[in-house]
C-alpha positions in Angstrom: 11.9 -2.6 -18.6 14.4 -0.9 -21.1 17.4 1.2 -19.5 16.7 4.9 -19.3 18.7 6.8 -21.8 19.6 9.4 -19.2 21.3 9.4 -15.8 18.8 8.8 -12.8 19.3 11.0 -9.8 17.9 9.8 -6.6 16.0 12.1 -4.5 12.9 12.4 -2.2 11.9 9.8 0.4 14.1 6.6 0.5 17.0 8.1 -1.4 19.1 8.8 1.9 20.1 6.4 4.4 17.2 5.7 7.0 17.5 5.6 10.7 18.0 2.0 11.9 14.6 1.7 13.5 12.6 3.0 10.4 10.2 0.5 8.8 12.3 -2.1 10.4 9.3 -4.6 9.8 9.0 -3.8 6.0 11.8 -4.5 3.6 11.9 -3.6 0.1 10.3 -6.1 -1.8 12.3 -8.4 -4.4 11.4 -9.3 -7.7 8.1 -9.7 -9.3 5.2 -11.9 -7.6 2.5 -14.0 -8.8 -0.4 -15.8 -7.0 0.2 -18.8 -5.4 -2.5 -20.7 -3.4 -1.4 -20.6 0.3 -0.2 -23.9 2.1 -3.7 -25.1 3.2 -4.3 -27.2 6.5 -5.9 -30.5 5.9 -9.7 -30.2 6.3 -9.8 -32.1 9.6 -7.3 -29.5 11.1 -10.3 -26.7 10.4 -12.9 -29.1 12.1 -14.2 -27.0 15.2 -12.8 -23.9 14.2 -16.0 -22.1 13.2 -15.0 -18.8 13.8 -12.4 -18.8 11.3 -14.7 -20.5 8.8 -17.1 -17.9 9.5 -14.6 -15.1 8.7 -13.7 -16.7 5.6 -17.4 -17.1 4.5 -17.8 -13.5 5.4 -14.6 -12.5 3.0 -16.3 -14.7 0.2 -19.4 -12.7 0.3 -17.8 -9.3 0.9 -15.3 -9.9 -2.2 -18.1 -10.9 -4.4 -20.3 -7.9 -3.2 -17.5 -5.5 -4.0 -16.6 -7.2 -7.3 -20.2 -6.6 -8.4 -20.1 -2.9 -7.5 -20.2 -2.7 -3.8 -18.6 -0.6 -1.3 -15.2 -1.8 0.7 -16.1 -3.6 4.0 -14.3 -4.2 7.5 -14.5 -6.9 9.9 -13.1 -6.6 13.4 -11.0 -10.0 14.4 -10.9 -9.2 18.3 -13.3 -12.5 19.2 -11.0 -14.8 17.5 -9.1 -17.1 19.9 -5.4 -18.2 18.9 -6.6 -21.7 17.1 -8.9 -19.7 14.9 -6.5 -16.8 14.2 -3.8 -19.2 13.2 -5.8 -20.9 10.8 -7.1 -17.6 9.5 -3.3 -16.5 9.2 -2.4 -19.4 7.4 -5.2 -19.1 4.7 -4.5 -15.4 4.3 -0.7 -15.4 3.9 1.2 -12.4 2.7 0.6 -10.6 -0.8 2.3 -8.1 -2.9 1.5 -4.6 -0.9 2.7 -3.8 2.7 1.9 -0.3 4.2 2.8 1.6 7.4 1.1 4.6 8.8 3.4 6.4 11.3 2.1 8.6 14.3 0.5 8.3 17.8 -1.5 5.2 16.5 0.8 3.4 14.2 -0.7 1.3 11.5 0.6 -2.1 9.6 -1.3 -3.1 6.6 -0.6 -6.1 4.7 -2.2 -7.3 1.6 -3.1 -11.2 2.0 -2.2 -13.5 -1.1 -5.9 -12.6 -2.2 -5.7 -9.2 -3.9 -7.9 -7.0 -2.2 -8.1 -8.4 1.1 -6.1 -6.7 3.5 -4.8 -7.2 7.4 -4.9 -4.2 9.1 -3.4 -3.7 12.6 -3.8 -0.5 14.6 -1.0 -0.1 17.2 -0.6 1.8 20.6 2.5 4.1 21.2 4.4 1.1 22.5 3.7 -0.9 19.2 1.2 -3.3 20.8 -1.9 -4.2 18.4 -4.9 -2.9 19.8 -7.2 -3.5 16.7 -6.9 -6.3 14.1 -9.1 -5.9 11.2 -9.7 -7.3 7.7 -10.6 -5.1 5.0 -11.9 -5.9 1.6 -11.5 -3.0 -1.1 -8.8 -1.8 -3.2 -6.8 -0.2 -0.4 -7.0 0.2 3.3 -9.0 3.6 3.8 -6.9 4.3 6.4 -4.1 4.8 4.2 -6.0 7.5 2.5 -7.5 9.1 5.8 -3.9 9.4 7.1 -2.4 10.8 4.2 -4.9 13.3 3.9 -5.2 14.0 7.5 -1.5 15.0 7.4 -1.4 17.0 4.4 -2.7 20.4 3.1 -3.5 21.6 -0.4 -0.8 24.3 -0.6 3.0 23.8 -0.9 4.9 24.8 2.2 7.3 27.9 1.6 10.8 26.9 1.6 13.7 29.1 0.4 15.4 27.6 -2.5 19.2 26.9 -2.4 21.9 28.4 -4.7 21.8 26.3 -8.0 18.0 25.2 -8.2 16.7 25.4 -11.8 14.4 22.5 -13.0 12.8 22.1 -9.4 11.0 25.4 -9.5 8.7 24.5 -12.7 8.0 21.2 -11.3 6.7 22.8 -8.1 4.9 25.5 -10.0 3.1 22.6 -11.6 2.3 20.7 -8.5 1.0 24.1 -7.0 -1.2 24.8 -10.1 -2.6 21.3 -10.1 -3.2 21.1 -6.4 -5.2 24.5 -6.4 -7.7 23.2 -9.4 -7.5 19.5 -8.6 -11.3 18.2 -8.0 -12.4 15.0 -6.8 -12.5 12.3 -9.4 -9.9 14.1 -11.6 -7.3 11.6 -13.4 -4.1 11.1 -12.1 -1.3 13.6 -12.9 2.2 12.2 -13.3 5.2 14.3 -13.5 8.3 12.0 -14.6 11.3 13.3 -12.7 13.5 10.6 -14.1 13.4 12.6 -17.4 14.3 15.8 -16.1 17.7 17.3 -15.9 17.7 17.4 -12.1 20.9 18.8 -10.3 21.8 17.9 -6.6 20.2 21.4 -5.5 16.9 20.5 -7.2 16.8 17.3 -5.5 17.5 18.7 -2.1 14.7 21.3 -2.6 12.1 19.0 -4.0 12.6 16.7 -1.0 12.6 19.7 1.2 9.2 21.0 0.0 7.4 17.7 -0.6 8.4 16.3 2.7 7.4 12.8 3.5 4.0 12.4 5.1 3.0 9.5 7.6 2.0 6.7 4.8 4.8 4.5 3.1 3.5 1.7 0.7 5.6 -1.1 -0.7 4.5 -3.1 -3.7 6.2 -5.7 -5.8 3.3 -6.1 -8.1 5.0 -4.3 -11.0 8.4 -4.6 -9.8 10.0 -3.0 -6.6 8.1 0.2 -5.9 7.9 2.4 -2.8 5.4 5.0 -2.3 5.3 7.7 0.0 2.7 10.4 1.0 3.8 14.0 1.1 2.8 17.0 2.9 0.9 18.1 -0.1 -2.9 16.6 -0.3 -3.1 14.1 -2.9 0.6 14.1 -3.8 2.7 11.1 -3.7 6.4 10.2 -4.5 6.7 6.7 -6.4 9.9 5.1 -6.8 10.7 2.0 -8.7 13.7 0.0 -7.8 15.8 -2.8 -9.3 17.3 -5.6 -7.2 20.0 -3.8 -5.9 17.7 -1.0 -4.6 19.0 1.3 -7.1 16.2 3.9 -8.3 14.9 3.1 -12.0 12.3 5.7 -12.2 11.2 8.4 -10.1 7.9 10.4 -10.4 5.3 12.5 -8.4 1.9 11.4 -8.8 -1.3 13.7 -7.9 -4.3 11.5 -7.0 -5.9 10.1 -4.2 -3.8 7.2 -3.9 -1.5 5.7 -6.8 -2.9 3.0 -8.8 0.0 0.6 -8.4 -0.9 0.2 -4.7 -4.6 -0.7 -5.2 -6.4 -3.8 -6.2 -9.1 -3.6 -9.0 -12.7 -4.9 -9.0 -11.5 -7.9 -11.5 -8.8 -8.6 -9.1 -11.3 -8.9 -5.9 -13.4 -10.9 -8.4 -10.5 -13.6 -8.7 -10.1 -13.6 -5.0 -13.6 -14.3 -4.1 -13.3 -17.1 -6.5 -10.4 -18.3 -4.8 -11.9 -17.8 -1.3 -14.5 -20.0 -2.4 -12.2 -22.8 -3.4 -10.6 -22.6 -0.2 -13.8 -22.6 1.9 -14.8 -25.6 -0.3 -11.7 -27.5 0.6 -11.9 -26.6 4.4 -15.4 -27.4 4.6 -15.2 -31.0 3.5 -14.9 -32.1 7.3 -18.1 -30.5 8.0 -19.8 -32.3 5.0 -18.5 -35.5 6.2 -20.1 -35.4 9.5 
């Protein structure tokens, strides 16, 4: 990435010091990431773990179905015992994208090493996991539902502080797009990095576009933090270098930013790789 020709003003979610407990289980991603096959167990270690193998067969079928034009699918893992769950955890590993949903029923979502295969854990108010799900699709639907459920199609009314200038046309553009936006419309991006934003502008934008409950961290295209806002289908997207300094600040108006999503071709590749894993693990069954 080439250096930006003007200074970057850090504003919005994540630009200010966080409380110590905020996102304590999600560090900012570091560096670029490429696919590497997980450290697989030997086939004999999978012998007798039929439930975990059954989940992997389901994943293979679900990924192939989605790649061929199907819908997202989910599977509840409540029935798995510790041994089967351990095998599944080892095979899935952790991939490029993590997410949290704050609220009365917090959610932790983690993409596996297979793009488009997600582990979604729903917690209670004490933080204990009450549901453990696998989901195959571009992004966990709970992220979209939570962001839309905690937002509205109009901008909140906040009195601008003295010195605000560039923020006013930005917010007017967001208000106009939000009022006319229809389902399936292309993503509309406002690049804040290229605007002459003063500290007052930054403060005002951050006040009007207050953070929503969804935070997504992606390292697929560098270090990226994506935060929902109180305005429907409006996200704050920030790219960082390895020193956590802001490289790019933008507002994206879309159902969910593309950088957080897995495409059908990505999931087609995942189906192929899951098939290879199954072929390896099922050698013990073939030898019986």
